[in-house]
Structures are given as C-alpha cells and as structure tokens.
N, C-alpha and C positions, 0 to 999 in steps of 0.2 A: 633712491628716487628714480634712477634711470630704469630700474626693473619695473617699477610701478607704471611708468609710461609705456613700456613694452607690453605689459599685460593689458593695460587699457587699450592699446592699439590692437592687440590680438582679439580682445573681446569685441571691440568695435568692428573689426574686419569680419568676424564670424556673424555678427548681427547683420551687417550689410549683405553678406552672402545669403543668409537665410531669407532676408527680406526680398532680395532680388529674385531668388528662386521661387518663393511663394507668389510674388507679384506676377512673374512671368507665367507661372502655372495657372493662376487664377484668371488673368486677363486673356491670354492667348492659348491656353491649353498647353500641350506638350511641345508645340512648335517653338523653336528659337531658344530652348533651354540651353542647348549646348553653346550657342553663340553668346548668350548672356554669361554662362559660366566661363567661357574663354576670355571674355572681356574683363570679368572680375578677376580671373587669375592673372591676366596680363597687368592689370592695375595693381594687384597685390604684389606682384614681383617687382614692379617699379618702386612701390613703397618700401619693400624690403631692401632693395638695392640702395635706395636713397638713405634709409635708416642705417644701413651698414656703412655707407660713406660718411655719414655724420658721426657715427661712433668712432670710426678710425680717425677722423680729423679731431674729434674731442680728445682722444687718447694722445695724439701727437701734440696738441696744444698743452695738455696737462704735463707731458714730459718736458716740453720746452719751458714751461713756467717753473717746474721744479729745478731744472738745470740753471735757470736764471737766478732763482733764489739761492741755490748753492754757491754760485759765483759771487753773488752779493755778500753772503755770509763770510765766504773765504776772504773777500777783500776787506770787510770790516775787521775780521780777526787779525789780518796782516797789519792794518792801520793801528789797532790797539797794541800789538806787539811793538811796532815802531815807536808809538807814543810812550809806551812803558820804558823802552830802552832810552829814549830821549830824557824822560823824567829821571831815570837812574843817573844819567850823566850830569844833570842839572841840579838835582836835589842836594841840599846842603845838610851836613851832619856836624855834630860837635864832638870833639875828642879832648881828652886830657893826656897830652903826650908824656908827662912826667909821672903819671900815677895810674896807668891802666892800658889795656889793649882792647877796649870796647868803644863803639861809636854810639851816639845818642841823637835822636831826632829832636828832642826837646832840650833846650839849653838849661832848663831848670829841673832836669831829671835828678832823682835822688842818687843815682849812680855817679853823678858828677860832684858830689859833696866833698870827696877827698881831694879834688883838684885845687881847692882853695883859690878859685878865681883864675887859675892857669888853664883856660879853655881856648881851644883853637877851632876855627870853623873851616871846613873843607868839603869837597864834593864827595858824594857817596862812593863813586867809582874809585877815586883816589884812596879813600880810607880802606876799602876792601882790598885794593892792590897792596897796601902797606901792611896788611895782615890784621886789621881791626875786625872785630865781630860785633854783632848787635848786642846791646845791653840786655841783660836778663829781665830788667824791670819793664822793658818796652816790648817784650815778645807779644 
C-alpha cells in the first residue's frame, strides 16, 4: 500500500510540473519558466525529504511494535511454564502401592482394578520421584 501512495505522489508531482510549465508558457511566454521550475523543484525536494522522514519513522515504529510483541509473547510463555510447573506440583494422582509401579489420574481407571481398593492419593511430583510412570491406559 505504501508503494501505491508513492506512485500516486509521483504521478501527481509530474502532473503539477507539467501544468505549471504549460501555464507559465501560455500566460507569460518564456519569461519566468526557470523561476517556476526552481520553485517546483524546491517544493518537490521538501516533499521528498518529508516522505523519507515519514518512512524512516514508520520503520522505527514498526520495529518497536515487533519488539514489544516479542517481549509480551516471551512473558506469556514464561508464565505458562511457571503455571505448568505449579500444576505438576499440585496435581494429585492415584497409585496402588502393593500391585504396580504406575500412577493414574482417574481413580476409576481400569489399570487400578488389581488394587482391590488399596489406592493411595499423592502428588504427581512425589509419584514420579518414587519411580512411578503413567498408566498405559491413560496415555
């Protein structure tokens, strides 16, 4: 879209230059053509410089916005990791200490049938530290 504006401005600039040169030739003959051209050129250089400044400031603001987005995403990822670690510490699992080395999230899992009611509840972290692994039925 920025390219379209630049082309539009270039076409407009050419139209203005042609109009001014034609008008000065038609009204006053050949006198003052150089003055009109110089003023048009001076105005065009001001426009070009201001457009260049705008383009530079737009690029800088875009870079700043991208950097801010990256920082926000990194902060969100960090929060999610911390929440996940907290959930792992708090999440409760069920084990059958006398009949297996698996932990279960669901107390009515079919892997706990052999426990015959001898089911213990503990934290996920503690179960993993004791060597329990996830039940194959709950993968």
